[in-house]
C-alpha positions, 0 to 999 in steps of 0.5 A, spaced: 359 831 538 355 828 533 349 824 535 345 820 530 338 822 529 333 819 533 330 813 531 323 816 529 327 821 524 326 817 518 319 815 520 318 822 520 321 823 513 316 817 510 310 821 513 313 827 510 313 823 503 305 822 503 304 830 503 302 832 497 307 837 493 305 842 487 309 840 481 309 844 475 311 841 468 313 847 463 312 845 456 312 848 450 305 848 447 307 845 440 312 840 442 311 835 448 317 831 450 316 824 452 321 823 457 320 829 460 313 827 461 315 820 464 319 823 469 314 828 471 309 823 472 313 818 475 316 823 480 308 825 482 306 818 482 311 816 487 310 822 491 303 823 491 303 830 488 299 834 484 302 835 477 300 842 473 301 842 466 304 849 464 303 849 456 307 855 453 305 859 447 311 860 442 314 867 442 315 867 435 308 867 433 309 874 436 310 876 429 302 876 428 302 883 432 308 886 427 305 884 421 298 887 423 302 894 425 305 894 418 299 892 415 302 886 412 299 879 409 297 875 415 295 869 411 302 865 413 302 867 420 294 864 421 296 858 418 302 856 423 297 859 428 292 854 427 297 848 426 300 850 433 293 851 436 292 844 434 298 841 436 298 844 443 291 841 444 293 834 442 299 835 447 294 837 453 289 831 451 296 826 451 298 829 458 291 829 461 290 821 458 297 819 461 296 823 468 289 819 469 292 813 466 297 813 472 292 815 477 296 822 478 292 828 480 293 834 475 291 840 472 292 845 466 295 852 465 295 854 458 300 861 458 299 864 451 301 872 453 307 872 457 310 865 457 316 866 461 313 871 466 307 867 467 311 861 469 316 865 474 309 868 477 306 861 478 313 858 481 312 862 487 306 857 489 310 851 486 315 846 490 318 844 484 318 846 476 320 840 471 322 841 464 327 839 459 334 841 457 331 843 450 326 848 453 326 854 448 319 857 447 322 861 441 326 857 436 329 864 434 334 863 439 337 856 439 342 855 444 343 850 450 341 851 455 336 856 451 335 863 453 328 861 456 331 855 460 336 860 463 331 865 465 327 860 468 333 858 472 335 865 474 328 867 476 324 861 478 321 862 486 322 854 487 327 849 485 328 846 477 329 839 475 332 839 468 331 832 465 334 829 459 331 827 452 332 820 454 328 817 460 332 813 465 330 811 472 333 815 478 336 810 482 342 814 486 343 821 488 349 826 487 350 832 491 355 837 488 358 840 494 363 846 493 363 849 500 358 855 499 352 856 502 348 855 496 350 848 495 348 846 502 341 850 501 340 845 495 342 839 498 337 841 504 331 843 499 332 836 495 331 832 502 325 837 503 322 835 496 324 828 495 324 825 502 322 819 499 329 818 496 332 819 502 335 812 503 337 811 496 345 811 495 347 818 495 354 821 494 356 827 496 361 830 490 366 835 491 371 838 485 377 841 488 384 843 486 389 838 487 392 843 493 386 842 497 388 834 498 382 830 499 379 834 505 372 836 505 371 843 506 368 845 513 368 837 513 365 836 520 359 840 519 357 838 512 358 831 514 354 832 520 349 836 516 348 831 510 348 825 514 342 827 518 338 828 511 341 822 507 343 815 511 346 812 506 351 817 504 358 816 501 363 822 500 367 823 494 373 828 492 375 829 485 380 834 482 380 838 477 376 844 473 369 844 476 365 843 470 370 838 467 371 834 473 363 833 475 361 831 467 367 826 467 364 823 474 357 823 472 358 820 465 362 814 468 359 813 475 353 817 475 349 814 469 343 813 474 343 819 478 340 825 479 345 831 481 344 836 486 347 843 484 347 850 488 345 857 486 345 858 478 345 865 481 343 872 480 349 875 478 353 875 472 359 871 475 355 866 478 351 865 472 357 864 467 360 859 472 353 855 473 352 855 466 358 852 464 357 846 469 350 845 467 352 846 459 356 840 460 352 836 464 346 837 459 350 836 453 355 830 455 352 827 462 345 827 460 343 826 467 337 830 471 340 836 474 336 839 480 338 846 481 336 851 487 338 857 489 336 862 495 
């Protein structure tokens, strides 16, 4: 029999919100996204977290190495390198000024050698990575989500929050649930990382085949579990192809919401499935996506 949480449960959540988290803001060194920076600062300020600005060098400048090896003229690369360095230094100052003005604790890491590998290593000591949907530290690979972003999603040791390039205040939470352990894990991780958002209006959304009707998969367990973490929750079953149905729902009813998704996956099939969903959400719904894998 389901019993409601004890009276002191939500006071525990409130106290948990005071605990400092370590949040990484991952950016290309020579390009800073105003909306991404705003999302990161607002989240860090609300949760009292430390914000680590990781500025990554663009991989296209690896051409320096090849030009030197082949004995080619590196003058052109030197000019571009100086411009990139100047832009990165300007962006670092902007990051520091904005954090200081907002009263957010922060520091900077400049990763010039192996940017993705360095970020993945750093993620083992972080609670969350925030980055934007255009994250691509080599403009030679202009896909969405970029090759760089896919690497982060697959290999990161902490959840990742992908934010759109237009800022919108997050007022609601949408939990994407497909009956899998990974979707439940993401719901759990979101509640741990954002206890201060627990009382917001929350929708547990399940995209199912019409033949399954409107009955949630493992209904009793998920209602008991989700209800214990999110007191203001409602349940919604939609029908159709998962990527299309979720994207359509988010465009219509989730404009001010963050959507929580399970594992991006470490096998080819899982990556392909989640890539199609995140692609659609990034391109069309333009909402923040929280992705966690086990």
